[in-house]
C-alpha positions as semicolon CSV with decimal commas, in nm:
position;residue;x (nm);y (nm);z (nm)
1;M;-0,036;0,011;0,000
2;R;0,278;0,235;0,103
3;R;0,411;0,180;-0,250
4;F;0,109;0,311;-0,393
5;L;0,114;0,617;-0,206
6;Y;0,463;0,695;-0,286
7;L;0,364;0,688;-0,632
8;G;0,085;0,893;-0,595
9;V;0,271;1,162;-0,403
10;L;0,536;1,130;-0,687
11;S;0,329;1,158;-0,944
12;L;0,222;1,506;-0,823
13;F;0,556;1,660;-0,861
14;P;0,551;1,748;-1,230
15;L;0,179;1,938;-1,190
16;L;0,311;2,133;-0,852
17;A;0,660;2,213;-1,117
18;T;0,434;2,320;-1,412
19;A;0,224;2,534;-1,145
20;Q;0,543;2,670;-1,000
21;Q;0,641;2,765;-1,337
22;S;0,305;2,932;-1,437
23;I;0,290;3,129;-1,138
24;F;0,508;3,370;-1,297
25;Q;0,385;3,554;-1,549
26;P;0,514;3,883;-1,757
27;G;0,468;4,193;-1,537
28;Y;0,602;4,513;-1,374
29;I;0,653;4,654;-1,044
30;V;0,705;5,011;-0,929
31;R;0,936;5,047;-0,625
32;R;0,855;5,270;-0,345
33;T;1,199;5,410;-0,305
34;A;1,460;5,538;-0,586
35;P;1,496;5,487;-0,856
36;T;1,095;5,465;-0,899
37;D;1,070;5,373;-1,240
38;T;0,870;5,137;-1,401
39;V;1,061;4,795;-1,447
40;R;0,921;4,521;-1,665
41;G;0,995;4,193;-1,586
42;Y;0,798;3,860;-1,404
43;V;0,551;3,851;-1,147
44;D;0,405;3,657;-0,903
45;V;0,116;3,814;-0,769
46;L;-0,079;3,504;-0,588
47;R;0,044;3,606;-0,238
48;A;-0,028;3,985;-0,302
49;T;-0,333;4,052;-0,100
50;R;-0,257;3,753;0,131
51;I;-0,192;3,796;0,533
52;L;0,202;3,812;0,429
53;G;0,108;4,083;0,129
54;Q;0,432;3,993;-0,097
55;V;0,493;4,028;-0,496
56;R;0,759;3,813;-0,620
57;F;0,988;3,964;-0,920
58;R;1,221;3,833;-1,160
59;A;1,359;4,035;-1,446
60;T;1,415;3,768;-1,682
61;P;1,255;3,383;-1,658
62;D;1,583;3,270;-1,550
63;A;1,706;3,553;-1,305
64;T;1,712;3,550;-0,951
65;V;1,368;3,574;-0,730
66;E;1,308;3,910;-0,557
67;T;1,050;3,943;-0,289
68;L;0,908;4,270;-0,220
69;R;0,666;4,359;0,038
70;A;0,436;4,672;0,091
71;A;0,706;4,880;0,253
72;Q;0,911;4,813;-0,027
73;L;0,647;4,831;-0,324
74;S;0,425;5,103;-0,475
75;A;0,251;4,944;-0,771
76;A;0,263;4,624;-0,923
77;G;0,088;4,406;-1,198
78;T;0,066;4,212;-1,497
79;T;0,128;4,313;-1,871
80;D;-0,207;4,179;-2,011
81;G;-0,396;4,446;-1,811
82;R;-0,616;4,206;-1,578
83;Q;-0,443;4,267;-1,251
84;A;-0,300;4,581;-1,079
85;F;-0,193;4,607;-0,731
86;R;-0,108;4,900;-0,526
87;A;0,032;4,948;-0,194
88;R;-0,190;5,148;0,037
89;L;-0,241;5,237;0,409
90;I;-0,606;5,164;0,514
91;T;-0,807;5,319;0,802
92;G;-0,700;5,166;1,105
93;D;-0,514;4,930;0,986
94;S;-0,127;4,883;0,839
95;L;0,054;4,939;0,481
96;R;-0,090;4,661;0,258
97;I;-0,059;4,557;-0,110
98;L;-0,435;4,582;-0,241
99;E;-0,545;4,485;-0,581
100;V;-0,689;4,722;-0,797
101;I;-1,061;4,662;-0,946
102;S;-1,166;5,016;-1,078
103;S;-0,955;5,320;-1,039
104;G;-1,020;5,695;-1,116
105;P;-1,142;5,984;-0,913
106;L;-1,297;5,670;-0,688
107;S;-1,071;5,351;-0,663
108;L;-1,228;5,015;-0,573
109;Y;-1,012;4,716;-0,401
110;T;-0,947;4,415;-0,264
111;G;-0,731;4,225;-0,028
112;Y;-0,647;4,143;0,305
113;T;-0,799;4,315;0,658
114;P;-0,805;4,186;0,983
115;L;-1,173;4,281;0,957
116;P;-1,391;3,937;0,847
117;A;-1,687;4,135;0,710
118;V;-1,462;4,347;0,489
119;D;-1,390;4,246;0,128
120;F;-1,357;4,551;-0,063
121;M;-1,248;4,886;-0,009
122;L;-1,329;5,253;-0,125
123;E;-1,037;5,547;-0,192
124;Q;-1,129;5,900;-0,315
125;A;-0,853;6,115;-0,452
126;G;-0,659;6,258;-0,222
127;S;-0,846;6,043;0,115
128;N;-0,788;5,742;0,262
129;V;-0,875;5,439;0,142
130;L;-1,213;5,329;0,383
131;P;-1,311;4,983;0,414
132;L;-1,625;4,877;0,288
133;A;-1,790;4,642;0,499
134;R;-2,039;4,392;0,426
135;N;-2,313;4,505;0,690
136;Q;-2,340;4,869;0,584
137;F;-2,179;4,890;0,237
138;E;-2,496;5,049;0,068
139;P;-2,511;5,368;0,296
140;M;-2,154;5,443;0,280
141;L;-2,109;5,367;-0,086
142;Q;-2,450;5,609;-0,160
143;N;-2,298;5,897;0,059
144;V;-1,961;5,867;-0,155
145;V;-2,144;5,860;-0,504
146;A;-2,395;6,176;-0,374
147;Q;-2,241;6,373;-0,591
148;C;-2,357;6,224;-0,903
149;P;-2,736;6,308;-0,935
150;G;-2,948;5,999;-1,029
151;L;-2,679;5,743;-0,932
152;V;-2,907;5,495;-0,655
153;V;-2,714;5,210;-0,505
154;A;-2,942;4,952;-0,615
155;D;-2,994;4,713;-0,874
156;R;-3,298;4,798;-1,025
157;G;-3,396;4,433;-1,105
158;K;-3,332;4,315;-0,743
159;Q;-3,371;4,643;-0,560
160;R;-3,045;4,601;-0,401
161;L;-2,672;4,615;-0,446
162;L;-2,475;4,308;-0,436
163;Y;-2,170;4,272;-0,216
164;A;-1,940;4,146;-0,523
165;R;-1,640;4,222;-0,718
166;T;-1,864;4,301;-1,068
167;P;-2,146;4,502;-0,917
168;L;-1,945;4,690;-0,726
169;A;-1,723;4,779;-0,987
170;K;-2,018;4,903;-1,216
171;M;-2,114;5,118;-0,930
172;V;-1,766;5,295;-0,917
173;N;-1,724;5,313;-1,281
174;Q;-2,032;5,498;-1,336
175;Y;-1,964;5,751;-1,080
176;N;-1,619;5,799;-1,232
177;D;-1,776;5,879;-1,555
178;C;-1,994;6,154;-1,446
179;Q;-1,709;6,342;-1,288
180;P;-1,561;6,600;-1,435
181;T;-1,212;6,543;-1,423
182;T;-0,870;6,451;-1,619
183;V;-0,800;6,109;-1,449
184;P;-0,829;5,804;-1,637
185;N;-1,089;5,547;-1,558
186;R;-0,970;5,195;-1,580
187;Y;-1,157;4,877;-1,458
188;Y;-0,923;4,512;-1,381
189;P;-1,116;4,232;-1,460
190;G;-0,899;4,020;-1,242
191;A;-0,755;3,682;-1,284
192;R;-0,878;3,380;-1,373
193;N;-1,073;3,143;-1,161
194;P;-0,764;2,934;-1,042
195;V;-0,690;2,568;-0,966
196;T;-0,653;2,440;-0,605
197;L;-0,465;2,131;-0,511
198;G;-0,622;1,952;-0,157
199;I;-0,621;1,709;0,075
200;R;-0,928;1,518;0,209
201;A;-0,982;1,306;0,530
202;G;-1,300;1,177;0,706
203;L;-1,492;0,912;0,783
204;Q;-1,657;0,637;0,557
205;R;-1,925;0,378;0,561
206;S;-1,921;0,090;0,368
207;Q;-2,079;-0,193;0,312
208;L;-1,945;-0,491;0,124
209;W;-2,121;-0,806;0,013
210;Y;-2,134;-1,132;-0,224
211;L;-2,393;-1,221;-0,502
212;D;-2,459;-1,587;-0,461
213;N;-2,670;-1,707;-0,771
214;N;-2,827;-1,335;-0,836
215;H;-2,931;-1,291;-0,441
216;D;-2,748;-1,128;-0,135
217;F;-2,546;-1,419;0,028
218;G;-2,784;-1,572;0,305
219;Y;-3,023;-1,330;0,141
220;R;-2,915;-1,081;0,388
221;R;-2,666;-0,761;0,341
222;P;-2,384;-0,749;0,616
223;S;-2,353;-0,477;0,872
224;S;-2,209;-0,160;0,694
225;N;-1,824;-0,079;0,874
226;M;-1,652;0,262;0,950
227;N;-1,327;0,324;0,832
228;L;-1,098;0,632;0,808
229;T;-1,060;0,758;0,416
230;A;-0,812;1,025;0,263
231;A;-0,803;1,169;-0,064
232;L;-0,557;1,406;-0,292
233;Q;-0,822;1,649;-0,468
234;L;-0,752;1,872;-0,791
235;V;-1,024;2,122;-0,864
236;L;-0,983;2,250;-1,229
237;P;-1,240;2,568;-1,337
238;I;-1,448;2,511;-1,604
239;G;-1,656;2,866;-1,654
240;G;-1,922;3,009;-1,446
241;G;-2,013;2,802;-1,180
242;F;-1,900;2,498;-1,334
243;R;-1,557;2,295;-1,238
244;A;-1,376;1,948;-1,290
245;V;-1,301;1,770;-0,963
246;V;-1,033;1,502;-0,991
247;E;-0,983;1,278;-0,710
248;G;-0,699;0,974;-0,584
249;I;-0,881;0,801;-0,284
250;Y;-0,761;0,562;-0,062
251;T;-1,046;0,332;0,081
252;K;-1,089;-0,002;0,206
253;A;-1,381;-0,206;0,336
254;H;-1,455;-0,530;0,503
255;S;-1,780;-0,790;0,580
256;Y;-1,817;-1,125;0,724
257;V;-2,112;-1,329;0,687
258;V;-2,251;-1,666;0,840
259;V;-2,589;-1,872;0,737
260;R;-2,697;-2,197;0,774
261;D;-2,909;-2,306;0,478
262;R;-2,930;-2,623;0,241
263;P;-2,806;-2,534;-0,120
264;T;-2,981;-2,609;-0,434
265;A;-2,964;-3,016;-0,471
266;A;-2,845;-3,062;-0,145
267;V;-2,983;-3,308;0,108
268;N;-2,797;-3,182;0,385
269;Y;-2,757;-2,845;0,581
270;F;-2,434;-2,654;0,524
271;V;-2,281;-2,365;0,726
272;R;-2,160;-2,124;0,503
273;S;-1,941;-1,816;0,563
274;A;-1,782;-1,518;0,326
275;D;-1,506;-1,318;0,442
276;L;-1,453;-1,017;0,215
277;K;-1,188;-0,764;0,244
278;A;-1,094;-0,503;0,004
279;E;-0,832;-0,225;-0,028
280;L;-0,895;0,011;-0,304
281;L;-0,732;0,320;-0,482
282;Q;-1,022;0,494;-0,635
283;I;-1,018;0,803;-0,936
284;P;-1,355;0,945;-0,978
285;L;-1,366;1,250;-1,214
286;M;-1,650;1,468;-1,154
287;L;-1,831;1,821;-1,217
288;R;-1,907;2,023;-0,957
289;W;-2,175;2,303;-0,991
290;Q;-2,097;2,572;-0,721
291;V;-2,377;2,844;-0,571
292;G;-2,281;3,195;-0,577
293;R;-2,020;3,427;-0,701
294;N;-1,658;3,398;-0,660
295;E;-1,603;3,665;-0,417
296;R;-1,840;3,523;-0,159
297;R;-1,666;3,349;0,100
298;L;-1,928;3,070;0,188
299;H;-2,014;2,836;-0,168
300;P;-2,231;2,531;-0,157
301;Y;-2,210;2,283;-0,455
302;L;-2,322;1,981;-0,556
303;E;-2,118;1,769;-0,789
304;G;-2,157;1,387;-0,931
305;G;-1,983;1,162;-1,168
306;G;-1,788;0,870;-1,208
307;G;-1,492;0,681;-1,253
308;I;-1,223;0,390;-1,217
309;S;-1,090;0,159;-0,906
310;Y;-0,783;-0,030;-0,874
311;L;-0,773;-0,317;-0,599
312;L;-0,452;-0,315;-0,399
313;N;-0,528;-0,548;-0,196
314;S;-0,817;-0,842;-0,137
315;R;-0,967;-1,150;0,013
316;A;-1,297;-1,350;-0,101
317;W;-1,265;-1,649;0,109
318;Y;-1,575;-1,874;0,042
319;Q;-1,615;-2,187;0,314
320;A;-1,881;-2,444;0,327
321;I;-1,903;-2,691;0,650
322;P;-2,184;-3,003;0,626
323;E;-2,360;-3,071;0,922
324;A;-2,387;-3,437;0,822
325;S;-2,055;-3,581;0,786
326;Y;-2,104;-3,782;0,480
327;D;-2,080;-3,446;0,249
328;K;-1,737;-3,296;0,272
329;P;-1,657;-2,948;0,328
330;S;-1,524;-2,691;0,117
331;A;-1,320;-2,338;0,094
332;Y;-1,154;-2,143;-0,188
333;D;-1,092;-1,812;-0,278
334;L;-1,345;-1,675;-0,484
335;G;-1,102;-1,383;-0,625
336;M;-1,190;-1,026;-0,746
337;D;-1,090;-0,854;-1,053
338;K;-0,848;-0,575;-1,030
339;W;-1,042;-0,275;-1,238
340;H;-1,400;-0,122;-1,134
341;I;-1,611;0,137;-1,268
342;L;-1,740;0,371;-1,009
343;V;-2,059;0,579;-0,961
344;R;-2,015;0,884;-0,719
345;G;-2,193;1,216;-0,642
346;G;-2,260;1,425;-0,367
347;G;-2,236;1,811;-0,208
348;G;-2,081;2,035;0,074
349;I;-2,005;2,348;0,136
350;T;-1,655;2,524;0,102
351;Y;-1,552;2,821;0,274
352;R;-1,314;3,065;0,191
353;T;-1,024;3,155;0,474
354;S;-0,714;3,371;0,460
355;I;-0,477;3,067;0,480
356;G;-0,685;2,825;0,214
357;L;-1,011;2,710;0,145
358;L;-1,212;2,415;0,393
359;D;-1,470;2,211;0,239
360;L;-1,736;2,005;0,435
361;G;-1,877;1,742;0,221
362;F;-2,055;1,477;0,185
363;H;-2,052;1,182;-0,085
364;V;-2,205;0,833;-0,150
365;Q;-2,087;0,605;-0,424
366;S;-2,168;0,262;-0,563
367;M;-1,932;-0,001;-0,763
368;N;-1,936;-0,369;-0,878
369;I;-1,631;-0,616;-0,858
370;E;-1,638;-0,941;-1,053
371;S;-1,512;-1,265;-0,988
372;P;-1,195;-1,358;-1,250
373;T;-1,271;-1,735;-1,153
374;E;-1,666;-1,738;-1,079
375;R;-1,956;-1,618;-1,251
376;T;-2,030;-1,396;-0,968
377;Q;-1,986;-1,025;-0,828
378;Y;-1,973;-0,839;-0,533
379;K;-2,135;-0,498;-0,446
380;L;-1,966;-0,219;-0,250
381;Q;-2,180;0,088;-0,149
382;Q;-2,013;0,354;0,051
383;S;-2,063;0,668;0,195
384;D;-1,840;0,952;0,359
385;L;-1,824;1,242;0,573
386;S;-1,490;1,419;0,500
387;L;-1,298;1,764;0,565
388;T;-1,084;1,905;0,278
389;Y;-0,816;2,151;0,311
390;S;-0,667;2,309;-0,037
391;R;-0,473;2,596;-0,162
392;F;-0,457;2,802;-0,489
393;L;-0,201;2,670;-0,722
């Protein structure tokens, strides 16, 4: 089993190496100290708005990496114009690197603050950066844009403005358009949905049983058993609220059933038993539908799909002991095929924190396991409740 786990971990190294290289993209920096000219090169802005607040920079793809924090940096951005960052002093807080969403007479930012209800900030030209709290953003924003007659902080269709990147940016852009100023207006759409890599662990309930002549062995299913389960998870954005989820799951199941009956064409009663054990590596591919905008901290989701399963280790020991001595006892291994198809589905809720994503999910899955020597099969049904921790690549 350890050999397969090592291989699974090693198989992730090329992916992580590729992700590490793709983090750097063409961009620029402007230092706070002289010389303050714009320096072009390659930037990694993944951690710009995290707690540490840093931008990594190198002049060429092979140059030494330089790490710049808010005290050393005035601005940074990507050459494609999707992302821009500025170092700003937030009211009631320290100097931080903020991502620019809209800039002009009124600028809209997003980034880390110690206030849990604050995802966005406002800055009027020549004024301080003000936190825009979720529970009072509408009256505060209406007070700021009051200089534009007819500009109402509300979505006419829903009669309210959503606390999210796009609707807030639209309101700020409308305000900037009505200002008689030469300060250029600019909207930055932001980075595309990132790929996440995580590890999942939890409790799994399994029920494994043997089909004897197309019916449950002994006409009853065995009791379920609880085991720990662990998985590696990769989430790939597709578009909108849809994502592709690939997992590598380690799981196991076992059962032991004893029955007393008289098999077909037999005159004697037998005590028959089936001792089943399976240790598997499962690789499901699922389509996830995530509810809510990306800016929200809390995201419910539903997902479903199928995949393949590989049997790492197994036992399928069948034994029949007659009650009368004129019949012979028998015992042999029924065997299990190595490869199988599974169906998996479930849902959960993801919470975005400053150190990564936490995901509490519940899933069910089912699969058939054939025997290579007997005209029979086994059924495996599982459900799990698990917690996933993941980070953006």
